[in-house]
Backbone as JSON, one array per atom type, in Angstrom:
{
  "sequence": "MDRILIVDDDKKLQSLLVDYLRDAGYEPAGCYDGSAALIWLREHSCDLIILDIMMPGMDGLAVLRELRKASDVPVIMLTARGDDMDRIVGLELGADDYLPKPFNPRELLARIKAVRRREKRQTLISSANQITIGDLRYHRNQHRLDRGPEVCQLSQAEGRLLEVLMEHADEVVSREAIMQATQGREFMGFERSIDVHVSKLRLKLETLGAGRNRIQTIRGSGYRFLSGADA",
  "N": [[98.08, -39.21, 42.09], [97.51, -36.55, 44.67], [99.88, -33.92, 46.0], [100.25, -32.48, 48.87], [101.46, -30.15, 50.92], [102.11, -29.76, 54.01], [102.12, -27.18, 56.51], [103.52, -26.37, 59.25], [104.07, -25.47, 62.52], [103.09, -27.12, 65.1], [104.32, -29.78, 65.75], [103.78, -32.71, 66.96], [100.57, -32.6, 65.97], [101.34, -32.4, 63.07], [102.42, -34.74, 61.85], [100.11, -36.1, 62.52], [98.69, -35.48, 60.52], [100.14, -35.91, 58.63], [100.33, -39.18, 58.39], [97.2, -39.31, 58.44], [96.38, -38.29, 56.07], [98.07, -39.78, 54.35], [96.77, -41.76, 54.25], [94.4, -41.9, 53.28], [95.01, -41.53, 51.11], [96.49, -38.86, 49.5], [99.79, -37.8, 48.65], [101.07, -36.77, 51.55], [103.54, -33.22, 52.8], [106.17, -32.13, 54.36], [106.54, -29.11, 56.94], [108.37, -27.03, 59.05], [108.17, -24.33, 59.4], [108.16, -20.98, 58.0], [109.75, -19.89, 56.22], [110.88, -22.05, 55.32], [109.3, -23.43, 54.02], [108.77, -21.98, 51.79], [111.39, -22.31, 50.7], [111.51, -25.05, 50.76], [109.27, -24.82, 48.42], [110.25, -23.9, 46.0], [111.74, -25.99, 45.26], [110.55, -28.1, 44.67], [107.12, -29.06, 43.9], [103.57, -29.04, 44.32], [100.32, -29.63, 44.85], [98.44, -28.76, 46.75], [98.55, -26.09, 49.52], [98.58, -26.81, 53.49], [98.78, -24.43, 55.52], [99.54, -22.75, 58.49], [98.92, -20.39, 60.41], [99.71, -19.1, 63.06], [102.71, -19.03, 63.61], [106.13, -19.3, 64.69], [108.78, -16.77, 63.36], [108.83, -16.54, 60.18], [105.76, -16.04, 59.83], [102.19, -17.39, 58.66], [100.65, -15.78, 57.7], [102.5, -14.29, 56.26], [104.14, -15.84, 54.49], [102.16, -16.52, 52.53], [101.62, -14.12, 51.06], [104.0, -13.48, 50.18], [104.08, -16.11, 48.86], [102.24, -15.33, 46.24], [103.12, -14.0, 45.17], [104.31, -15.4, 42.74], [103.07, -17.87, 42.2], [99.67, -19.91, 42.03], [98.87, -21.46, 43.66], [96.38, -23.56, 45.64], [95.28, -23.15, 49.06], [94.8, -23.57, 52.17], [94.05, -22.44, 55.27], [95.48, -22.35, 58.38], [94.68, -21.81, 61.91], [94.85, -20.97, 65.37], [93.61, -18.9, 66.66], [90.52, -16.78, 67.39], [89.84, -14.5, 66.61], [88.39, -12.93, 63.51], [89.76, -11.22, 61.6], [92.15, -12.5, 60.8], [91.37, -14.47, 59.13], [90.0, -12.81, 57.42], [91.94, -11.49, 56.77], [94.01, -13.21, 55.47], [92.05, -14.7, 53.28], [92.0, -12.35, 51.8], [94.49, -12.15, 50.75], [94.75, -14.15, 49.02], [94.15, -16.56, 50.01], [92.1, -20.34, 50.15], [90.81, -21.0, 51.35], [89.09, -21.43, 55.2], [90.55, -22.88, 58.35], [89.49, -23.26, 61.65], [91.57, -23.97, 64.83], [91.01, -26.35, 67.45], [90.51, -28.8, 65.46], [88.48, -31.38, 63.4], [90.59, -33.88, 61.56], [88.82, -35.24, 59.39], [87.04, -32.94, 58.72], [89.11, -31.26, 58.07], [89.73, -32.37, 55.47], [87.51, -33.09, 54.02], [87.57, -30.4, 53.22], [89.49, -29.83, 51.39], [88.92, -31.82, 49.6], [86.81, -30.9, 48.42], [88.42, -27.91, 48.16], [89.63, -28.76, 46.21], [88.1, -29.39, 43.72], [86.62, -27.5, 43.21], [88.99, -26.1, 41.86], [89.54, -28.04, 39.98], [87.23, -27.6, 38.27], [87.64, -24.85, 37.68], [89.79, -25.24, 36.19], [88.82, -26.95, 33.6], [86.9, -24.88, 32.67], [88.36, -22.8, 32.19], [89.86, -23.99, 30.27], [89.68, -23.43, 27.7], [90.81, -21.1, 26.62], [93.44, -21.75, 27.25], [96.06, -23.29, 27.55], [98.02, -25.5, 29.94], [100.62, -27.5, 31.48], [102.8, -29.03, 33.3], [104.58, -26.45, 34.94], [103.91, -24.59, 33.15], [101.82, -21.94, 31.24], [100.16, -21.82, 28.7], [98.61, -18.71, 26.6], [96.0, -18.68, 25.18], [94.54, -16.91, 23.59], [96.0, -14.36, 23.72], [98.64, -15.13, 22.9], [100.84, -15.55, 24.92], [102.98, -17.17, 26.88], [103.5, -18.42, 30.11], [105.46, -18.58, 32.97], [105.84, -19.65, 35.78], [106.38, -16.16, 37.91], [107.54, -15.21, 35.57], [107.13, -14.02, 32.08], [106.73, -14.67, 28.23], [105.67, -12.84, 25.05], [104.74, -14.39, 22.14], [104.94, -14.19, 19.26], [102.08, -14.69, 16.69], [102.15, -16.82, 14.39], [103.98, -18.11, 15.85], [102.53, -18.44, 18.4], [100.31, -20.31, 17.6], [101.65, -22.72, 16.54], [102.84, -23.63, 18.77], [100.94, -23.95, 20.32], [99.45, -26.69, 18.99], [102.05, -28.7, 19.66], [101.97, -28.67, 22.01], [99.13, -29.68, 22.96], [100.09, -31.64, 22.24], [101.26, -33.3, 23.49], [104.68, -34.58, 24.46], [104.16, -36.48, 22.44], [104.63, -37.15, 18.82], [104.7, -34.72, 16.33], [104.31, -34.42, 12.88], [105.53, -32.57, 10.49], [104.18, -32.19, 8.3], [101.5, -32.55, 9.67], [101.56, -29.77, 11.39], [102.21, -28.0, 9.71], [98.81, -28.21, 8.33], [97.62, -27.62, 10.96], [98.46, -25.31, 11.5], [98.62, -23.38, 9.02], [96.85, -24.5, 7.17], [97.26, -25.96, 5.08], [99.0, -27.93, 2.99], [102.11, -29.28, 3.69], [104.97, -28.6, 2.11], [108.3, -29.83, 0.84], [110.61, -28.38, 0.57], [110.33, -26.36, 2.12], [110.98, -23.83, 5.12], [110.0, -22.69, 7.26], [108.5, -23.79, 9.48], [110.75, -24.7, 10.92], [112.38, -22.83, 11.48], [110.61, -21.47, 12.94], [110.29, -23.06, 15.33], [112.58, -22.95, 15.84], [112.58, -20.16, 17.17], [110.88, -20.35, 19.4], [112.08, -22.06, 20.81], [114.34, -20.86, 21.93], [112.76, -18.77, 23.22], [111.55, -20.64, 24.9], [114.11, -21.15, 26.82], [115.03, -18.69, 28.23], [112.55, -18.56, 29.91], [113.67, -20.27, 31.5], [112.36, -23.29, 30.86], [113.78, -25.02, 29.72], [115.76, -25.14, 26.61], [115.39, -27.59, 25.03], [113.5, -28.63, 24.95], [111.26, -28.67, 22.94], [111.85, -31.11, 21.28], [113.38, -32.56, 17.92], [112.34, -34.7, 15.85], [114.71, -36.69, 14.09], [113.45, -37.0, 10.15], [110.89, -37.13, 11.1], [109.43, -35.62, 12.34], [108.39, -33.24, 15.17], [108.36, -32.44, 18.44], [107.4, -32.12, 21.74], [108.25, -31.95, 24.45], [106.37, -33.26, 28.46], [107.46, -33.18, 30.57], [110.2, -30.89, 32.86], [113.25, -31.79, 31.92], [114.24, -31.84, 29.84]],
  "CA": [[98.36, -38.72, 43.64], [97.85, -35.33, 45.49], [100.68, -33.97, 46.78], [99.76, -31.76, 49.55], [102.04, -29.58, 52.01], [101.44, -29.18, 55.47], [103.49, -26.05, 57.1], [103.28, -26.06, 60.64], [105.35, -25.55, 63.47], [103.13, -28.17, 65.8], [104.87, -31.26, 64.76], [102.79, -33.72, 66.77], [99.56, -32.56, 64.47], [101.88, -31.97, 61.63], [103.05, -36.0, 62.11], [99.22, -36.79, 62.25], [97.92, -34.77, 59.15], [100.73, -36.99, 57.05], [99.35, -40.32, 58.07], [95.98, -39.43, 57.97], [96.35, -37.87, 54.28], [98.37, -40.48, 53.38], [96.35, -43.6, 54.77], [93.67, -40.95, 52.02], [95.45, -41.3, 49.36], [97.81, -37.97, 49.01], [101.01, -37.75, 49.02], [101.8, -35.68, 51.76], [104.88, -33.46, 52.82], [106.0, -31.36, 55.85], [107.57, -28.21, 56.81], [107.97, -26.66, 59.95], [108.74, -22.98, 59.53], [106.95, -20.34, 56.77], [110.77, -20.04, 55.59], [111.56, -23.93, 55.27], [108.06, -23.6, 52.8], [109.27, -21.17, 50.57], [112.52, -22.52, 50.25], [111.02, -26.07, 49.55], [108.93, -24.96, 47.22], [111.05, -23.25, 44.88], [112.73, -27.25, 44.29], [109.11, -28.85, 45.13], [105.6, -28.84, 43.48], [102.69, -29.6, 45.15], [98.81, -29.5, 44.2], [97.74, -27.91, 47.95], [98.93, -26.24, 50.96], [97.95, -26.72, 54.58], [98.98, -23.31, 55.63], [99.14, -21.99, 59.59], [98.7, -18.78, 60.22], [101.11, -18.83, 63.7], [104.48, -19.8, 63.32], [107.73, -18.89, 65.21], [109.82, -16.38, 62.68], [107.84, -16.51, 59.59], [104.0, -16.52, 59.49], [101.95, -18.35, 57.78], [100.49, -14.82, 56.45], [103.69, -13.32, 55.29], [104.1, -16.96, 54.01], [101.3, -16.47, 51.51], [101.7, -13.01, 50.77], [105.42, -13.98, 49.05], [104.03, -17.37, 47.17], [101.08, -15.54, 45.84], [103.46, -13.73, 43.93], [104.44, -16.77, 41.67], [101.99, -19.31, 42.43], [98.51, -19.67, 42.56], [98.83, -23.1, 44.08], [95.07, -23.69, 46.63], [95.87, -22.61, 49.64], [93.81, -23.9, 53.0], [94.71, -21.14, 56.27], [94.89, -22.95, 60.22], [95.02, -21.29, 63.04], [94.43, -21.64, 66.53], [93.12, -18.11, 66.85], [89.39, -17.09, 66.94], [89.69, -13.38, 65.97], [87.81, -12.91, 62.3], [90.63, -11.12, 61.16], [92.76, -13.4, 60.28], [90.12, -14.71, 58.3], [89.35, -11.99, 56.24], [93.28, -10.99, 55.97], [94.03, -14.39, 54.94], [90.81, -14.62, 52.28], [91.86, -10.97, 51.01], [95.73, -12.36, 50.18], [94.61, -15.14, 48.26], [93.68, -17.98, 50.91], [90.81, -20.14, 49.13], [89.89, -21.44, 52.7], [90.0, -21.65, 55.95], [90.22, -23.73, 59.1], [90.55, -23.23, 62.63], [92.2, -25.07, 64.91], [91.5, -27.48, 67.14], [89.6, -29.41, 64.35], [88.27, -32.79, 63.18], [90.89, -33.99, 60.63], [87.72, -35.74, 58.35], [86.97, -32.06, 57.62], [90.3, -30.44, 57.07], [89.98, -33.95, 53.73], [86.47, -32.42, 53.24], [87.92, -29.08, 52.76], [90.26, -30.43, 50.91], [88.69, -32.52, 48.64], [85.71, -29.42, 47.78], [88.94, -26.9, 46.68], [90.56, -29.79, 44.74], [86.99, -30.08, 42.66], [86.32, -26.15, 42.69], [90.25, -25.87, 40.9], [89.1, -28.54, 38.81], [86.31, -27.16, 37.18], [88.05, -23.25, 37.31], [90.61, -25.41, 34.74], [88.67, -26.86, 32.5], [86.23, -23.59, 32.13], [89.81, -21.77, 30.96], [90.99, -24.68, 29.39], [89.62, -23.0, 25.95], [91.53, -19.38, 26.44], [94.48, -21.5, 27.92], [96.88, -24.85, 27.59], [98.73, -25.6, 30.89], [100.91, -28.33, 31.12], [103.27, -28.24, 34.2], [104.78, -25.12, 35.08], [104.11, -23.78, 31.71], [100.99, -21.58, 30.49], [99.64, -20.51, 27.13], [97.23, -17.96, 26.95], [95.75, -18.89, 23.11], [93.67, -15.34, 22.84], [97.04, -13.59, 23.7], [99.46, -15.33, 22.36], [101.41, -14.93, 26.09], [103.33, -18.01, 27.26], [103.91, -17.7, 31.7], [106.43, -19.73, 33.57], [105.59, -18.26, 36.89], [105.84, -15.08, 37.36], [107.8, -14.69, 33.66], [106.45, -14.15, 30.69], [106.91, -14.62, 26.69], [105.09, -12.62, 24.26], [105.1, -15.17, 21.09], [104.25, -13.76, 17.49], [100.92, -15.35, 16.2], [102.47, -17.77, 14.09], [104.33, -19.09, 17.08], [101.61, -18.97, 19.24], [99.35, -21.34, 16.6], [102.84, -23.67, 16.85], [103.38, -23.93, 20.36], [99.46, -24.98, 21.01], [99.91, -27.93, 18.55], [102.72, -29.15, 19.92], [101.09, -28.52, 23.73], [98.48, -30.17, 22.59], [99.83, -33.27, 21.43], [102.73, -33.49, 24.21], [104.64, -35.91, 24.32], [103.81, -37.45, 20.92], [105.76, -37.17, 17.54], [103.47, -34.05, 15.35], [105.58, -34.38, 11.5], [105.33, -31.24, 9.53], [102.79, -31.9, 7.47], [100.42, -32.04, 10.48], [101.68, -28.87, 11.75], [101.38, -26.86, 8.52], [98.3, -28.46, 8.3], [97.11, -27.27, 11.63], [98.45, -24.26, 11.96], [98.29, -22.45, 7.83], [95.59, -25.09, 6.74], [98.04, -26.16, 3.84], [99.69, -28.99, 3.06], [103.9, -28.84, 4.24], [106.29, -28.07, 0.68], [108.9, -30.08, 1.27], [111.44, -27.73, 0.92], [110.21, -25.19, 3.54], [111.96, -24.11, 6.58], [109.41, -21.78, 8.02], [108.31, -24.87, 10.86], [111.82, -24.54, 11.84], [112.36, -21.17, 12.12], [109.02, -20.74, 14.23], [110.71, -23.94, 16.63], [114.01, -22.25, 16.79], [112.81, -18.99, 17.86], [110.43, -21.16, 20.47], [113.14, -22.8, 22.22], [114.92, -19.45, 22.6], [111.82, -18.01, 24.34], [111.06, -21.54, 26.27], [114.85, -20.74, 27.14], [114.68, -17.26, 28.65], [111.63, -18.59, 30.74], [113.93, -21.51, 32.2], [111.81, -23.85, 30.99], [114.54, -25.42, 28.67], [115.82, -24.76, 25.58], [115.52, -28.62, 24.12], [111.83, -28.47, 25.57], [111.26, -28.94, 21.67], [112.71, -32.16, 20.55], [113.67, -32.74, 16.67], [112.74, -36.09, 15.44], [115.07, -36.64, 12.46], [112.5, -37.37, 9.41], [109.52, -37.52, 11.24], [108.96, -33.76, 13.1], [108.77, -32.38, 16.31], [108.01, -33.9, 20.06], [107.11, -30.89, 23.3], [108.63, -32.92, 26.28], [105.8, -31.89, 29.21], [109.01, -32.43, 31.44], [111.41, -29.88, 32.52], [113.96, -32.83, 32.47], [115.33, -32.48, 28.37]],
  "C": [[98.34, -37.46, 43.46], [98.58, -34.76, 45.94], [99.94, -32.88, 47.33], [101.02, -31.15, 50.7], [101.91, -29.24, 52.98], [102.94, -27.98, 56.74], [102.76, -25.93, 58.79], [104.21, -26.44, 61.57], [104.74, -26.61, 65.42], [103.54, -29.49, 65.44], [104.45, -32.4, 65.67], [101.27, -33.73, 65.62], [100.27, -32.91, 63.32], [101.77, -33.96, 61.5], [101.68, -36.88, 61.72], [98.61, -36.51, 61.15], [99.0, -35.76, 58.23], [100.1, -38.1, 57.57], [97.91, -40.0, 57.69], [95.88, -38.97, 56.57], [96.91, -38.69, 53.11], [97.78, -41.67, 53.32], [94.81, -42.75, 53.4], [93.78, -40.9, 50.69], [96.23, -40.56, 48.62], [98.99, -38.63, 49.44], [101.52, -36.43, 49.78], [103.25, -34.39, 52.67], [104.82, -32.56, 53.86], [107.09, -30.69, 56.41], [107.22, -27.79, 58.08], [107.91, -25.42, 60.64], [107.97, -22.41, 58.3], [108.84, -20.49, 55.77], [111.28, -20.93, 54.95], [110.63, -24.4, 54.0], [108.59, -23.23, 52.41], [110.35, -21.91, 50.11], [112.14, -24.28, 49.29], [110.18, -26.26, 48.56], [108.99, -24.3, 46.34], [111.85, -24.63, 44.18], [111.53, -28.39, 44.63], [107.8, -28.39, 43.98], [104.86, -29.15, 44.22], [101.7, -29.22, 44.24], [97.67, -28.33, 45.31], [98.46, -27.62, 48.95], [98.27, -26.05, 52.09], [98.94, -25.67, 55.54], [98.69, -22.88, 57.12], [99.72, -20.85, 59.76], [100.15, -18.29, 61.78], [101.83, -20.13, 63.91], [105.02, -18.91, 63.94], [108.48, -17.92, 63.82], [108.88, -16.1, 61.71], [106.82, -16.65, 59.68], [103.43, -16.72, 58.58], [101.08, -16.81, 56.85], [101.12, -13.72, 55.62], [104.57, -14.57, 54.36], [103.23, -16.82, 52.22], [101.65, -15.32, 50.71], [103.14, -13.27, 49.7], [104.97, -15.58, 48.3], [102.7, -16.56, 46.23], [101.28, -14.77, 44.56], [104.0, -13.84, 42.57], [103.41, -17.44, 41.87], [100.46, -19.05, 42.67], [97.66, -21.34, 43.13], [97.2, -23.3, 45.41], [95.47, -24.01, 48.04], [94.56, -22.79, 51.43], [95.28, -23.3, 54.42], [94.03, -22.58, 57.49], [95.32, -21.71, 60.95], [94.15, -21.38, 64.6], [93.87, -19.93, 66.87], [91.18, -17.84, 66.77], [88.87, -15.54, 65.96], [88.97, -13.4, 64.14], [88.44, -12.09, 61.46], [91.57, -11.41, 60.36], [92.65, -14.09, 59.29], [90.27, -14.24, 57.4], [90.52, -11.97, 55.64], [93.81, -12.22, 54.79], [92.98, -15.12, 53.51], [91.82, -13.61, 50.79], [93.37, -11.17, 50.7], [95.41, -13.63, 49.66], [94.15, -16.74, 48.82], [93.03, -18.81, 50.13], [90.16, -20.69, 50.63], [90.14, -21.61, 53.97], [89.45, -22.08, 57.4], [90.49, -23.36, 60.45], [90.66, -24.26, 63.75], [90.9, -24.81, 66.84], [90.25, -28.1, 65.83], [89.63, -30.9, 64.05], [89.36, -33.03, 61.69], [90.07, -34.78, 59.67], [87.01, -34.02, 58.02], [87.82, -31.51, 57.37], [89.93, -32.04, 55.34], [88.53, -33.11, 53.29], [86.4, -31.17, 52.23], [88.82, -29.54, 51.56], [89.91, -31.03, 49.27], [87.89, -30.73, 47.67], [87.1, -28.51, 47.53], [89.18, -27.45, 46.15], [89.25, -29.73, 43.84], [86.53, -28.38, 42.24], [87.57, -25.98, 41.47], [90.05, -26.65, 40.04], [88.74, -28.0, 37.79], [86.91, -26.1, 36.88], [89.0, -24.1, 35.95], [89.75, -26.02, 33.57], [87.55, -25.76, 32.03], [87.0, -22.93, 31.4], [90.11, -22.87, 30.34], [90.68, -24.0, 27.63], [90.41, -21.87, 25.62], [93.13, -20.37, 26.81], [95.21, -23.66, 27.95], [98.25, -24.85, 28.94], [99.57, -26.89, 31.13], [102.61, -28.14, 32.33], [102.86, -26.77, 34.56], [104.59, -23.49, 34.23], [102.49, -23.44, 30.95], [100.97, -21.18, 29.59], [98.64, -20.24, 27.08], [96.71, -17.8, 25.23], [95.32, -17.1, 22.97], [95.25, -14.65, 22.97], [97.86, -13.53, 23.41], [100.92, -15.23, 23.88], [101.85, -16.24, 26.44], [103.67, -17.29, 28.83], [104.46, -18.93, 31.65], [106.3, -19.04, 35.24], [105.16, -17.13, 36.81], [107.01, -14.56, 35.91], [106.92, -15.19, 32.61], [107.17, -13.67, 29.38], [105.83, -14.27, 26.21], [105.47, -13.04, 22.99], [104.22, -14.27, 19.57], [102.47, -15.08, 17.42], [101.28, -16.63, 15.79], [103.42, -18.73, 14.89], [103.64, -20.02, 17.98], [100.92, -20.06, 18.64], [100.66, -23.12, 17.01], [102.94, -23.88, 17.73], [101.79, -24.74, 20.97], [99.31, -26.4, 20.44], [100.99, -28.96, 19.66], [102.22, -29.46, 21.4], [100.36, -29.46, 23.72], [98.46, -31.92, 22.35], [101.6, -33.58, 22.55], [102.93, -34.49, 24.57], [104.6, -37.35, 23.14], [104.52, -36.13, 19.7], [104.54, -36.28, 16.55], [104.56, -34.33, 14.27], [104.61, -33.01, 11.66], [104.39, -31.36, 8.93], [101.27, -31.79, 8.34], [100.74, -30.63, 11.14], [101.2, -28.05, 10.75], [99.79, -27.48, 8.24], [96.87, -27.43, 9.13], [96.66, -25.58, 11.98], [98.27, -23.2, 10.8], [96.87, -22.96, 7.4], [95.83, -25.84, 5.51], [98.64, -27.03, 4.0], [101.45, -27.88, 3.02], [104.42, -29.37, 2.27], [107.38, -28.75, 1.52], [110.59, -29.25, 1.18], [111.0, -26.61, 1.4], [110.57, -25.22, 4.37], [111.74, -23.39, 7.28], [108.58, -22.5, 9.06], [109.68, -24.19, 11.6], [112.87, -23.59, 12.61], [111.79, -20.89, 13.09], [109.66, -21.9, 15.78], [112.1, -23.31, 16.93], [113.81, -21.34, 17.31], [111.83, -19.24, 19.27], [111.15, -21.11, 21.41], [113.98, -21.57, 22.34], [114.2, -18.74, 23.62], [111.62, -18.98, 25.52], [112.45, -21.21, 27.02], [115.46, -19.38, 28.31], [112.98, -17.42, 29.27], [111.9, -19.36, 31.49], [113.24, -22.33, 31.98], [112.24, -24.76, 29.96], [114.6, -25.35, 27.36], [115.66, -26.48, 24.5], [114.22, -29.22, 24.52], [111.23, -29.06, 24.25], [112.4, -30.21, 21.03], [112.42, -32.18, 19.07], [113.42, -34.29, 16.34], [113.35, -36.23, 13.95], [114.24, -37.57, 11.23], [110.91, -38.02, 9.95], [108.66, -36.12, 11.79], [109.21, -33.57, 14.04], [107.68, -32.9, 17.36], [107.77, -32.62, 21.13], [107.46, -32.14, 24.0], [107.41, -32.1, 27.55], [106.84, -32.18, 30.41], [109.96, -31.3, 31.3], [112.91, -30.45, 31.91], [115.24, -32.26, 30.71], [116.24, -30.9, 28.39]]
}
């Protein structure tokens, strides 16, 4: 179920959209101003944001500007203005779509579905070069691990190991399977190279704030990468 954050100071409209999107099978949440939205987003994740431009205090464009410093979550902008400049600025700042008020909720729903379809196609296209689990993204070619704005460079060996573990997230991967996948040879019982690389990966995950225990040691079996950050 996709979680959608609605940011609009019009409480009546927000209530209507929450009910409408819930009936359409989404998980809606709401904030009434830009500052509250940024606080909410630091503590929660969502799949799409509906963001009104005209709000008291921090307006939608300012929210979008801050949001794009750390996130590429899809954003549909709303505005009561007829000025094309709002639309242009919003798109330049990274909005994915734009809908002027007043609007038919069915049109908003259609735009949400279209944005989500585009995002999923882009995910499929980029999957050959990236592995994404939650807020962690590993770039295969660059051996780079990102978590929001935080970036960590991995060695080639660390990258190959992390790739195997992420591709089998929440599953136990044996040392034999890791050695075969990363080095193309059988695991020798006395070797400690995998353990050394796992230890280095744990430190780098901790540096990114992703949890030092994200990679579990399963005694006598191998390792398991947790898809959730609760470790």
